[in-house]
VOTIDREN-155169 format. One record per atom (N, C-alpha, C, CB): residue in three letters; x, y, z. Coordinates in steps of 0.1 Angstrom, whole numbers, padded with zeros to 4 digits, always signed. Glycine has a CB too. Layout:
BEGIN
ALAXYZ/...
! end
This chain:
BEGIN
MET+1256+0970+0987/MET+1247+0966+0998/MET+1233+0963+0992/MET+1246+0977+1008/ARG+1226+0953+0999/ARG+1213+0949+0994/ARG+1202+0953+1003/ARG+1214+0933+0992/LEU+1191+0958+0998/LEU+1180+0962+1005/LEU+1167+0956+1000/LEU+1179+0978+1005/TYR+1159+0950+1009/TYR+1146+0945+1006/TYR+1135+0954+1011/TYR+1144+0930+1011/LEU+1126+0959+1003/LEU+1115+0966+1007/LEU+1102+0957+1005/LEU+1113+0980+0999/ILE+1095+0954+1016/ILE+1085+0944+1016/ILE+1071+0949+1019/ILE+1089+0933+1025/ASN+1062+0945+1011/ASN+1048+0947+1013/ASN+1042+0934+1018/ASN+1040+0953+1001/PRO+1039+0932+1031/PRO+1034+0919+1035/PRO+1021+0915+1030/PRO+1033+0919+1050/TYR+1018+0902+1030/TYR+1005+0896+1026/TYR+0994+0903+1034/TYR+1005+0881+1029/ASN+0983+0907+1027/ASN+0972+0914+1033/ASN+0960+0906+1033/ASN+0970+0928+1025/THR+0955+0903+1045/THR+0943+0895+1046/THR+0930+0902+1041/THR+0941+0890+1060/VAL+0930+0915+1039/VAL+0918+0922+1036/VAL+0916+0923+1021/VAL+0919+0936+1042/GLN+0927+0925+1014/GLN+0926+0927+0999/GLN+0936+0918+0992/GLN+0928+0941+0996/ARG+0933+0915+0979/ARG+0941+0907+0970/ARG+0943+0915+0957/ARG+0934+0893+0968/THR+0954+0912+0951/THR+0956+0918+0938/THR+0951+0908+0927/THR+0971+0921+0935/ILE+0948+0896+0931/ILE+0942+0886+0922/ILE+0928+0883+0927/ILE+0951+0874+0920/HIS+0918+0885+0919/HIS+0904+0884+0924/HIS+0896+0874+0915/HIS+0897+0898+0924/SER+0886+0868+0921/SER+0878+0859+0913/SER+0867+0868+0905/SER+0870+0849+0922/LYS+0862+0862+0895/LYS+0853+0870+0887/LYS+0840+0872+0894/LYS+0849+0862+0874/ASP+0837+0864+0904/ASP+0824+0865+0912/ASP+0825+0876+0923/ASP+0820+0852+0918/ASN+0837+0880+0926/ASN+0839+0889+0937/ASN+0841+0903+0932/ASN+0852+0885+0946/ARG+0830+0909+0929/ARG+0830+0923+0923/ARG+0834+0934+0932/ARG+0816+0926+0917/LEU+0831+0932+0945/LEU+0835+0942+0955/LEU+0850+0943+0957/LEU+0829+0938+0969/PHE+0857+0932+0959/PHE+0871+0933+0962/PHE+0880+0936+0950/PHE+0875+0920+0968/ARG+0874+0936+0938/ARG+0882+0939+0926/ARG+0887+0954+0927/ARG+0875+0937+0913/TYR+0880+0962+0936/TYR+0884+0976+0937/TYR+0894+0978+0949/TYR+0872+0985+0939/PHE+0896+0968+0957/PHE+0905+0970+0968/PHE+0919+0965+0965/PHE+0899+0961+0980/ILE+0925+0973+0956/ILE+0938+0970+0951/ILE+0947+0981+0956/ILE+0939+0969+0936/TRP+0955+0978+0967/TRP+0963+0988+0973/TRP+0978+0985+0969/TRP+0962+0989+0988/LYS+0982+0991+0959/LYS+0996+0988+0954/LYS+1006+0995+0963/LYS+0998+0992+0939/PRO+1017+0989+0966/PRO+1028+0995+0975/PRO+1035+1006+0968/PRO+1037+0984+0980/LEU+1028+1017+0964/LEU+1035+1028+0957/LEU+1045+1035+0965/LEU+1025+1038+0952/GLY+1043+1035+0978/GLY+1053+1042+0987/GLY+1066+1035+0987/GLY+1047+1042+1001/LEU+1066+1022+0986/LEU+1079+1014+0985/LEU+1086+1017+0972/LEU+1077+0999+0986/LEU+1078+1019+0961/LEU+1085+1023+0948/LEU+1091+1036+0949/LEU+1074+1022+0937/VAL+1084+1046+0956/VAL+1090+1059+0957/VAL+1103+1059+0965/VAL+1080+1069+0964/LEU+1102+1051+0976/LEU+1114+1050+0985/LEU+1126+1044+0977/LEU+1111+1041+0997/ALA+1123+1034+0969/ALA+1133+1027+0961/ALA+1139+1037+0951/ALA+1127+1015+0953/GLY+1131+1046+0945/GLY+1136+1056+0936/GLY+1144+1067+0943/GLY+1125+1062+0929/LEU+1142+1069+0956/LEU+1149+1080+0963/LEU+1161+1075+0970/LEU+1140+1086+0973/THR+1163+1062+0971/THR+1174+1056+0978/THR+1187+1057+0970/THR+1171+1042+0983/THR+1198+1060+0976/THR+1211+1062+0969/THR+1215+1049+0961/THR+1222+1066+0979/SER+1223+1052+0951/SER+1226+1041+0941/SER+1235+1030+0947/SER+1233+1047+0929/GLU+1241+1033+0959/GLU+1250+1022+0965/GLU+1242+1010+0970/GLU+1257+1028+0977/TRP+1228+1011+0970/TRP+1220+1000+0975/TRP+1214+0993+0963/TRP+1209+1006+0984/ASP+1215+0980+0963/ASP+1208+0971+0954/ASP+1194+0968+0959/ASP+1217+0958+0951/ILE+1184+0973+0954/ILE+1171+0973+0960/ILE+1161+0963+0952/ILE+1164+0987+0960/GLU+1154+0956+0960/GLU+1143+0947+0955/GLU+1130+0950+0962/GLU+1147+0932+0956/VAL+1120+0953+0955/VAL+1107+0956+0961/VAL+1099+0942+0960/VAL+1099+0967+0954/ILE+1094+0938+0971/ILE+1087+0925+0972/ILE+1072+0927+0976/ILE+1094+0915+0981/ASP+1063+0923+0968/ASP+1049+0924+0971/ASP+1043+0910+0974/ASP+1041+0931+0960/GLU+1040+0906+0986/GLU+1036+0893+0989/GLU+1022+0890+0984/GLU+1036+0891+1004/ASP+1014+0901+0981/ASP+1001+0898+0975/ASP+1001+0892+0961/ASP+0993+0911+0975/LEU+1013+0893+0955/LEU+1015+0887+0942/LEU+1017+0872+0943/LEU+1026+0893+0934/GLY+1021+0867+0955/GLY+1023+0853+0956/GLY+1033+0850+0968/GLY+1029+0847+0944/PRO+1034+0838+0973/PRO+1043+0834+0984/PRO+1057+0837+0981/PRO+1041+0820+0988/VAL+1065+0840+0991/VAL+1079+0843+0989/VAL+1087+0835+0999/VAL+1082+0858+0991/ASP+1098+0828+0994/ASP+1107+0821+1003/ASP+1120+0829+1005/ASP+1111+0807+0997/TYR+1120+0837+1016/TYR+1131+0846+1018/TYR+1145+0839+1021/TYR+1128+0855+1030/THR+1144+0826+1026/THR+1156+0819+1029/THR+1164+0815+1016/THR+1153+0807+1037/SER+1157+0814+1005/SER+1163+0810+0992/SER+1168+0822+0984/SER+1153+0802+0984/MET+1165+0834+0989/MET+1170+0846+0983/MET+1183+0851+0988/MET+1159+0858+0984/PRO+1190+0859+0980/PRO+1203+0865+0985/PRO+1201+0872+0999/PRO+1209+0874+0975/ARG+1211+0871+1007/ARG+1210+0877+1021/ARG+1211+0892+1019/ARG+1221+0872+1030/PRO+1201+0900+1025/PRO+1201+0914+1024/PRO+1209+0920+1036/PRO+1187+0920+1024/ASP+1213+0933+1034/ASP+1220+0940+1045/ASP+1210+0947+1054/ASP+1230+0950+1040/LEU+1198+0950+1048/LEU+1188+0957+1055/LEU+1174+0954+1049/LEU+1190+0973+1055/VAL+1164+0954+1058/VAL+1150+0951+1053/VAL+1141+0962+1058/VAL+1145+0937+1059/GLY+1133+0967+1049/GLY+1123+0977+1052/GLY+1109+0971+1049/GLY+1124+0989+1043/ILE+1100+0972+1059/ILE+1086+0967+1058/ILE+1076+0978+1060/ILE+1084+0955+1068/THR+1065+0978+1051/THR+1054+0987+1053/THR+1042+0978+1057/THR+1052+0995+1041/ALA+1032+0984+1064/ALA+1021+0976+1068/ALA+1009+0985+1072/ALA+1025+0967+1080/PHE+0997+0980+1067/PHE+0985+0984+1074/PHE+0983+0975+1086/PHE+0972+0983+1063/THR+0973+0978+1094/THR+0970+0969+1105/THR+0967+0955+1101/THR+0959+0975+1114/SER+0960+0954+1090/SER+0956+0941+1085/SER+0968+0933+1080/SER+0946+0942+1073/GLN+0980+0939+1079/GLN+0992+0933+1075/GLN+1002+0931+1087/GLN+0999+0940+1064/ALA+0998+0936+1098/ALA+1008+0937+1109/ALA+1013+0923+1114/ALA+1001+0944+1121/ALA+1004+0914+1115/ALA+1008+0900+1120/ALA+1018+0894+1111/ALA+0996+0891+1121/ARG+1016+0895+1098/ARG+1025+0890+1088/ARG+1038+0898+1088/ARG+1019+0890+1074/ALA+1037+0911+1090/ALA+1049+0919+1090/ALA+1058+0915+1102/ALA+1045+0934+1091/TYR+1052+0913+1113/TYR+1060+0909+1125/TYR+1067+0895+1122/TYR+1051+0908+1137/GLU+1060+0886+1115/GLU+1066+0873+1112/GLU+1078+0875+1103/GLU+1055+0864+1105/ILE+1076+0884+1093/ILE+1088+0886+1084/ILE+1099+0892+1092/ILE+1083+0896+1073/ALA+1096+0902+1100/ALA+1107+0908+1108/ALA+1114+0898+1117/ALA+1101+0920+1116/ALA+1107+0890+1123/ALA+1113+0880+1132/ALA+1122+0871+1125/ALA+1102+0872+1140/GLY+1118+0867+1113/GLY+1126+0858+1105/GLY+1139+0864+1101/GLY+1118+0854+1092/PHE+1139+0876+1096/PHE+1152+0883+1093/PHE+1160+0886+1105/PHE+1149+0896+1085/ARG+1154+0891+1116/ARG+1162+0894+1128/ARG+1169+0882+1134/ARG+1153+0901+1138/SER+1162+0870+1132/SER+1168+0858+1138/SER+1181+0854+1130/SER+1158+0846+1137/ARG+1182+0860+1118/ARG+1194+0858+1110/ARG+1204+0869+1111/ARG+1191+0856+1095/GLY+1202+0878+1121/GLY+1211+0889+1123/GLY+1209+0901+1113/GLY+1224+0885+1123/ILE+1198+0902+1106/ILE+1196+0912+1096/ILE+1187+0923+1102/ILE+1189+0906+1083/PRO+1191+0936+1103/PRO+1183+0946+1108/PRO+1171+0949+1100/PRO+1191+0959+1110/VAL+1160+0953+1107/VAL+1147+0955+1101/VAL+1142+0969+1105/VAL+1137+0944+1105/VAL+1137+0976+1095/VAL+1131+0989+1097/VAL+1116+0988+1092/VAL+1138+1001+1089/MET+1107+0993+1100/MET+1093+0992+1097/MET+1086+1005+1097/MET+1085+0982+1106/GLY+1077+1007+1087/GLY+1069+1020+1086/GLY+1055+1017+1081/GLY+1076+1030+1076/GLY+1048+1027+1078/GLY+1034+1025+1073/GLY+1024+1030+1084/GLY+1031+1011+1070/ILE+1011+1029+1080/ILE+1001+1035+1089/ILE+1001+1027+1103/ILE+0987+1033+1082/HIS+1002+1014+1102/HIS+1001+1007+1115/HIS+1013+1011+1124/HIS+1002+0992+1112/THR+1025+1012+1119/THR+1036+1016+1127/THR+1034+1030+1133/THR+1049+1016+1118/SER+1029+1039+1125/SER+1027+1053+1130/SER+1017+1054+1141/SER+1022+1062+1118/MET+1007+1044+1141/MET+0997+1044+1151/MET+1001+1036+1164/MET+0984+1039+1146/CYS+1010+1026+1162/CYS+1014+1017+1172/CYS+1029+1017+1173/CYS+1008+1003+1170/VAL+1035+1028+1176/VAL+1050+1029+1176/VAL+1056+1020+1186/VAL+1054+1044+1178/GLU+1052+1021+1199/GLU+1058+1013+1210/GLU+1057+0998+1207/GLU+1052+1017+1223/LYS+1046+0994+1203/LYS+1044+0979+1200/LYS+1053+0975+1189/LYS+1029+0976+1197/THR+1054+0983+1178/THR+1062+0979+1167/THR+1077+0979+1171/THR+1060+0989+1156/MET+1081+0988+1179/MET+1095+0989+1183/MET+1100+0976+1191/MET+1098+1001+1192/GLU+1090+0969+1196/GLU+1094+0957+1203/GLU+1097+0946+1193/GLU+1082+0952+1212/ARG+1093+0948+1180/ARG+1095+0937+1171/ARG+1105+0940+1160/ARG+1082+0935+1164/VAL+1110+0952+1159/VAL+1120+0956+1148/VAL+1131+0964+1154/VAL+1113+0964+1137/ASP+1141+0968+1146/ASP+1152+0975+1151/ASP+1150+0991+1150/ASP+1164+0972+1142/SER+1143+0995+1140/SER+1140+1010+1139/SER+1126+1011+1133/SER+1151+1017+1131/VAL+1120+1023+1135/VAL+1107+1025+1129/VAL+1107+1039+1122/VAL+1095+1025+1140/LEU+1099+1040+1112/LEU+1096+1053+1105/LEU+1082+1056+1107/LEU+1100+1052+1090/THR+1079+1068+1112/THR+1065+1073+1114/THR+1062+1084+1104/THR+1062+1077+1128/GLY+1049+1085+1101/GLY+1045+1095+1091/GLY+1048+1091+1077/GLY+1052+1108+1094/GLU+1050+1101+1068/GLU+1052+1098+1054/GLU+1067+1095+1052/GLU+1048+1109+1045/ALA+1071+1083+1049/ALA+1085+1079+1048/ALA+1092+1086+1036/ALA+1087+1064+1047/GLU+1084+1089+1025/GLU+1089+1096+1014/GLU+1096+1109+1018/GLU+1079+1098+1003/ALA+1091+1116+1028/ALA+1096+1129+1032/ALA+1109+1128+1040/ALA+1086+1136+1040/ILE+1112+1116+1045/ILE+1124+1114+1054/ILE+1133+1103+1048/ILE+1120+1111+1068/SER+1131+1099+1036/SER+1138+1088+1030/SER+1153+1090+1030/SER+1133+1085+1017/VAL+1157+1103+1028/VAL+1172+1106+1028/VAL+1178+1103+1041/VAL+1174+1120+1023/GLN+1170+1102+1051/GLN+1175+1099+1065/GLN+1173+1084+1068/GLN+1169+1108+1075/PHE+1167+1077+1058/PHE+1162+1063+1060/PHE+1173+1054+1064/PHE+1156+1058+1047/MET+1185+1056+1059/MET+1196+1047+1062/MET+1204+1052+1075/MET+1206+1046+1051/THR+1200+1062+1081/THR+1207+1067+1093/THR+1199+1062+1105/THR+1207+1082+1093/PRO+1206+1053+1113/PRO+1199+1047+1125/PRO+1199+1057+1136/PRO+1207+1034+1129/LEU+1190+1053+1146/LEU+1189+1061+1158/LEU+1196+1055+1170/LEU+1174+1063+1161/PRO+1201+1063+1179/PRO+1208+1058+1191/PRO+1200+1048+1198/PRO+1212+1069+1200/GLY+1206+1037+1203/GLY+1199+1027+1210/GLY+1195+1015+1201/GLY+1187+1032+1216/THR+1196+1016+1188/THR+1193+1005+1179/THR+1205+0997+1176/THR+1186+1010+1166/ARG+1203+0985+1172/ARG+1215+0976+1168/ARG+1222+0981+1157/ARG+1210+0962+1166/LEU+1215+0987+1147/LEU+1222+0993+1135/LEU+1231+1004+1139/LEU+1212+0997+1124/TRP+1226+1013+1148/TRP+1234+1024+1152/TRP+1247+1020+1159/TRP+1226+1034+1161/GLU+1245+1010+1168/GLU+1257+1005+1175/GLU+1267+0999+1166/GLU+1252+0995+1186/ASN+1262+0991+1156/ASN+1272+0985+1146/ASN+1279+0996+1139/ASN+1264+0976+1136/MET+1272+1007+1134/MET+1279+1017+1127/MET+1288+1025+1135/MET+1269+1026+1120/LYS+1285+1027+1148/LYS+1293+1034+1157/LYS+1306+1026+1160/LYS+1286+1036+1171/SER+1305+1013+1161/SER+1317+1005+1163/SER+1327+1005+1151/SER+1313+0990+1166/GLU+1321+1009+1139/GLU+1329+1010+1127/GLU+1334+1024+1125/GLU+1321+1006+1115/GLY+1331+1033+1135/GLY+1335+1047+1134/GLY+1328+1055+1123/GLY+1350+1047+1131/ARG+1316+1052+1120/ARG+1309+1058+1109/ARG+1298+1068+1114/ARG+1302+1048+1100/ILE+1296+1069+1127/ILE+1286+1079+1132/ILE+1293+1092+1133/ILE+1280+1074+1145/ILE+1287+1103+1127/ILE+1292+1116+1128/ILE+1287+1123+1141/ILE+1288+1125+1116/ALA+1274+1124+1143/ALA+1268+1131+1154/ALA+1267+1122+1166/ALA+1254+1137+1150/ASN+1278+1121+1173/ASN+1278+1111+1185/ASN+1282+1118+1198/ASN+1287+1100+1182/HIS+1281+1132+1198/HIS+1284+1139+1210/HIS+1271+1144+1217/HIS+1294+1151+1207/PHE+1267+1136+1227/PHE+1254+1139+1233/PHE+1256+1146+1247/PHE+1246+1126+1235/PRO+1247+1155+1251/PRO+1234+1157+1245/PRO+1233+1167+1234/PRO+1224+1161+1255/GLU+1244+1174+1231/GLU+1244+1186+1221/GLU+1240+1181+1207/GLU+1257+1193+1221/ASP+1243+1169+1204/ASP+1241+1164+1190/ASP+1227+1158+1188/ASP+1251+1154+1186/TRP+1218+1158+1199/TRP+1205+1154+1197/TRP+1197+1162+1187/TRP+1197+1154+1210/LYS+1201+1175+1185/LYS+1194+1184+1176/LYS+1195+1179+1161/LYS+1199+1198+1177/TYR+1205+1170+1158/TYR+1206+1166+1145/TYR+1197+1154+1142/TYR+1220+1162+1142/TYR+1192+1148+1152/TYR+1183+1136+1150/TYR+1169+1140+1147/TYR+1184+1126+1162/THR+1167+1147+1136/THR+1153+1152+1133/THR+1148+1146+1121/THR+1154+1167+1131/LEU+1155+1136+1115/LEU+1151+1129+1103/LEU+1153+1138+1090/LEU+1137+1124+1104/THR+1160+1149+1092/THR+1162+1158+1080/THR+1177+1161+1079/THR+1155+1171+1081/HIS+1186+1155+1087/HIS+1200+1157+1087/HIS+1207+1144+1087/HIS+1205+1166+1099/PRO+1217+1142+1078/PRO+1225+1129+1079/PRO+1234+1130+1091/PRO+1234+1128+1066/VAL+1235+1119+1098/VAL+1243+1118+1110/VAL+1254+1107+1109/VAL+1234+1116+1122/ALA+1256+1101+1097/ALA+1265+1090+1096/ALA+1272+1091+1083/ALA+1258+1077+1098/ASN+1284+1084+1082/ASN+1291+1082+1070/ASN+1288+1068+1064/ASN+1306+1084+1072/TYR+1288+1067+1051/TYR+1285+1054+1045/TYR+1298+1050+1037/TYR+1273+1055+1035/LYS+1299+1037+1035/LYS+1312+1032+1030/LYS+1315+1037+1016/LYS+1311+1017+1030/ASN+1305+1040+1008/ASN+1308+1044+0994/ASN+1303+1058+0991/ASN+1301+1034+0985/LEU+1300+1066+1002/LEU+1295+1079+1000/LEU+1299+1088+1012/LEU+1279+1079+0999/SER+1307+1098+1009/SER+1312+1107+1019/SER+1301+1116+1025/SER+1323+1116+1014/TRP+1303+1122+1037/TRP+1293+1130+1043/TRP+1290+1142+1034/TRP+1298+1135+1056/PRO+1299+1149+1028/PRO+1295+1160+1019/PRO+1287+1156+1007/PRO+1307+1168+1014/GLU+1290+1144+1002/GLU+1282+1138+0991/GLU+1268+1135+0996/GLU+1289+1126+0985/ILE+1266+1130+1008/ILE+1253+1127+1013/ILE+1245+1139+1014/ILE+1254+1120+1027/ARG+1251+1150+1020/ARG+1244+1162+1021/ARG+1240+1168+1008/ARG+1253+1172+1029/LYS+1249+1168+0998/LYS+1247+1173+0985/LYS+1235+1166+0978/LYS+1259+1172+0977/GLU+1235+1153+0979/GLU+1225+1145+0972/GLU+1211+1147+0979/GLU+1228+1130+0973/MET+1212+1148+0993/MET+1199+1150+1000/MET+1193+1164+0996/MET+1202+1150+1015/ASN+1201+1174+0996/ASN+1196+1187+0992/ASN+1191+1188+0978/ASN+1206+1198+0994/ALA+1198+1181+0969/ALA+1194+1181+0955/ALA+1181+1173+0953/ALA+1205+1174+0946/CYS+1179+1163+0961/CYS+1167+1155+0960/CYS+1155+1163+0964/CYS+1168+1142+0969/TYR+1156+1170+0976/TYR+1145+1178+0981/TYR+1143+1190+0971/TYR+1148+1184+0995/LYS+1153+1196+0966/LYS+1152+1208+0958/LYS+1145+1204+0945/LYS+1165+1214+0955/ASP+1148+1193+0939/ASP+1142+1188+0927/ASP+1128+1184+0929/ASP+1151+1178+0920/PHE+1126+1174+0938/PHE+1113+1168+0940/PHE+1102+1178+0945/PHE+1114+1157+0950/TYR+1106+1188+0953/TYR+1097+1198+0958/TYR+1098+1211+0952/TYR+1098+1199+0973/SER+1104+1212+0940/SER+1104+1224+0932/SER+1090+1227+0928/SER+1114+1223+0920/TYR+1087+1240+0926/TYR+1073+1244+0922/TYR+1070+1239+0909/TYR+1072+1259+0922/MET+1080+1237+0900/MET+1077+1232+0886/MET+1073+1218+0887/MET+1089+1233+0878/HIS+1080+1210+0895/HIS+1076+1195+0896/HIS+1063+1193+0904/HIS+1087+1188+0903/ILE+1060+1202+0914/ILE+1048+1201+0921/ILE+1036+1204+0911/ILE+1047+1211+0933/LEU+1038+1214+0903/LEU+1028+1217+0893/LEU+1026+1206+0883/LEU+1032+1230+0885/GLN+1037+1200+0878/GLN+1036+1189+0869/GLN+1029+1177+0875/GLN+1050+1184+0865/ARG+1032+1174+0888/ARG+1025+1163+0894/ARG+1010+1165+0896/ARG+1031+1159+0908/GLY+1007+1178+0899/GLY+0993+1182+0900/GLY+0985+1180+0887/GLY+0992+1196+0905/ILE+0991+1185+0876/ILE+0985+1184+0863/ILE+0983+1169+0859/ILE+0993+1191+0852/ASN+0993+1161+0862/ASN+0992+1147+0859/ASN+0981+1140+0866/ASN+1005+1140+0862/VAL+0979+1144+0879/VAL+0968+1138+0887/VAL+0955+1143+0881/VAL+0969+1143+0902/LEU+0954+1156+0877/LEU+0941+1161+0872/LEU+0938+1154+0859/LEU+0942+1176+0869/LEU+0948+1152+0850/LEU+0945+1145+0837/LEU+0941+1131+0839/LEU+0958+1146+0828/ARG+0947+1124+0849/ARG+0944+1110+0851/ARG+0931+1108+0858/ARG+0956+1104+0859/THR+0928+1116+0868/THR+0916+1114+0876/THR+0904+1122+0872/THR+0919+1116+0891/LYS+0907+1134+0866/LYS+0896+1143+0862/LYS+0890+1149+0875/LYS+0885+1137+0853/LYS+0897+1150+0886/LYS+0892+1155+0898/LYS+0900+1166+0904/LYS+0890+1143+0909/ILE+0895+1178+0904/ILE+0902+1190+0909/ILE+0906+1188+0924/ILE+0894+1203+0907/GLY+0897+1182+0931/GLY+0900+1180+0946/GLY+0913+1173+0948/GLY+0889+1173+0952/ARG+0915+1162+0941/ARG+0928+1154+0943/ARG+0940+1162+0939/ARG+0927+1141+0934/MET+0939+1170+0929/MET+0950+1179+0925/MET+0953+1189+0936/MET+0946+1186+0911/LEU+0943+1195+0942/LEU+0945+1205+0952/LEU+0951+1198+0965/LEU+0931+1211+0956/ILE+0947+1186+0968/ILE+0953+1179+0979/ILE+0968+1177+0977/ILE+0946+1166+0981/LEU+0971+1173+0965/LEU+0986+1171+0961/LEU+0993+1184+0963/LEU+0987+1165+0947/PHE+0988+1195+0957/PHE+0994+1208+0958/PHE+0997+1212+0973/PHE+0986+1219+0952/LEU+0986+1211+0981/LEU+0987+1215+0995/LEU+0997+1206+1003/LEU+0974+1214+1002/THR+0997+1193+1001/THR+1006+1185+1009/THR+1021+1187+1004/THR+1002+1170+1007/SER+1023+1188+0991/SER+1036+1190+0986/SER+1042+1203+0990/SER+1036+1190+0970/ILE+1034+1214+0990/ILE+1039+1227+0995/ILE+1041+1227+1010/ILE+1029+1238+0991/GLY+1033+1219+1017/GLY+1035+1218+1031/GLY+1048+1211+1034/GLY+1024+1210+1038/PHE+1051+1200+1027/PHE+1064+1194+1029/PHE+1076+1203+1026/PHE+1065+1181+1021/ARG+1074+1211+1015/ARG+1085+1220+1011/ARG+1088+1230+1022/ARG+1081+1227+0998/MET+1077+1236+1028/MET+1079+1245+1038/MET+1085+1239+1051/MET+1065+1252+1042/GLU+1080+1227+1054/GLU+1086+1220+1066/GLU+1101+1218+1065/GLU+1078+1207+1068/ILE+1105+1213+1053/ILE+1119+1210+1051/ILE+1127+1223+1052/ILE+1121+1203+1038/LYS+1122+1234+1046/LYS+1129+1246+1045/LYS+1131+1252+1060/LYS+1122+1257+1037/CYS+1120+1251+1068/CYS+1121+1256+1082/CYS+1131+1248+1090/CYS+1107+1255+1088/GLU+1131+1234+1088/GLU+1140+1226+1095/GLU+1155+1229+1091/GLU+1137+1211+1093/ARG+1157+1231+1079/ARG+1171+1235+1074/ARG+1176+1248+1081/ARG+1171+1236+1059/ASN+1167+1257+1082/ASN+1171+1270+1088/ASN+1172+1269+1103/ASN+1160+1281+1084/ARG+1165+1260+1109/ARG+1165+1259+1124/ARG+1177+1252+1129/ARG+1152+1252+1128/VAL+1182+1242+1123/VAL+1193+1234+1128/VAL+1205+1235+1119/VAL+1189+1219+1129/PRO+1216+1239+1124/PRO+1229+1241+1116/PRO+1234+1227+1111/PRO+1239+1248+1125/GLU+1244+1228+1103/GLU+1250+1216+1097/GLU+1257+1208+1108/GLU+1260+1220+1086/VAL+1258+1195+1107/VAL+1266+1187+1116/VAL+1281+1191+1115/VAL+1264+1172+1113/ARG+1287+1193+1126/ARG+1301+1198+1126/ARG+1310+1187+1119/ARG+1306+1200+1140/ILE+1318+1192+1109/ILE+1327+1183+1102/ILE+1337+1177+1111/ILE+1333+1190+1090/GLU+1341+1184+1121/GLU+1352+1178+1130/GLU+1347+1167+1138/GLU+1357+1189+1139/ASN+1334+1164+1138/ASN+1329+1152+1145/ASN+1332+1139+1137/ASN+1314+1153+1147/VAL+1335+1140+1125/VAL+1337+1129+1117/VAL+1349+1121+1122/VAL+1340+1132+1102/VAL+1347+1108+1124/VAL+1358+1099+1129/VAL+1367+1094+1118/VAL+1352+1088+1138/
! end
């Protein structure tokens, strides 16, 4: 399966600057979040990260993706909606996240199939699981791949921390195993410490290191609480 992760053209900043523009040479917002998502996504997906600030892109000449993910600041929203419309007109589902989406959820939902709010890195293992009412969810349900489809009792599994679907090349137990391994490894105290030290060595700023520590530990606690609060999806629900 093919996945495109797209950073739309940004009218506020450029990654290529003129020598005379000394101010905007510092406004370089690289799509690091998309790179993290690409690294956390399961190996069954063939992923391509596309940064439109590096130059124009002709999506019609590229291989057809199975899913498109778009991130956007508000300065990128208009272009993000254009990209989404282009792919959706070809029957390709689009998921959108980023700061603009988190602040304008209802408006964004009118333009895409699914939205991700908050930090997508923390819910990326649920990234490929659609929500009821979306076109992607209906398609997967018609293929018998939705596990948690007994409502209203199964609403408790739609918390963005539990897999609710089967994938063609990955069984439900394998999804759960990989998801837990990902969280356990990424949010282990050793790796949190390593990332904090790397930030300190790179920036020489203790404040940034402390922010990383606090946010990482906060995510670790949030995930642990959610795991304890909601039980596993019932295996007998698998179609």
